N, C-alpha and C positions, 0 to 999 in steps of 0.2 A: 521647477520641480527639483526636489532634493534627490541626491544619489546616496544610496545606502549600500554598504558592503556586508554581505552575509556569508559566513562560513558554514553555519548550520541554521536550520529553521525548525522551530518547535511545532509539533503537531498536537499539542495538548488540547486545543479547543476544536479539533477536527472531529466531526461526527463519524460514527461507525459506518454509516451509509456512504459518506464521502470517501472514506478510506477504502472500502470495498470497491467502490466505483473506480478509483484510481488504480487499484491492483488489477482489476479485471480489464480496464482500458489498456494498461501496459501489456498485459498478456495478449489481448486481441491485436493490438497494434504490432507487437513483436512478431506474432505469427503471420499476420496479414502482409507485413512488409519485408519479412525475413531480415529485420534489423535486430541483431542480438542484443544491442545496448538496451532496448526496451525490456527484454526478458531478464537481462542481468539486473537492471534497476528494480524490477518487480521482485526478484529473488533477494536482493539486498534489503529492500524495505521489509519484506516478509521475515527475513532472518533477524533483523534488528527488533522488530515489533514482537515476534514470537519469543525471542530471547528475553526481552523486557517483561513479558507476561508469563514467562516460565512455562510456555506451552510449545508443542511441536508446531510446525508451520500449518499442518492440516487442522490441528485443534484451533489454532488462531483464526484460520479462515472460517471454520465452523462457527466460532464465536461471533465473527463479523456478520455471517449470514443469518444467525439466529434471529436478531432483531428485525432484519430486513424482511424475513419471511413471516414474522409473527403478526403483522397488521393486516 
């Protein structure tokens, strides 16, 4: 098995549903376990993605939820 070193991972091919699931899972896990690292990671992901999309974090979450609720 090959070993790879990654400093950064691209999420270009990740679906909106998967991204929303990750963000919600981090929030749930952080609150359920009282481990702040999960909540901090959620915030960092949201901050980066909303910044790239030039939206607020709430607007970005609404954008992710749009497609999920539409089918």
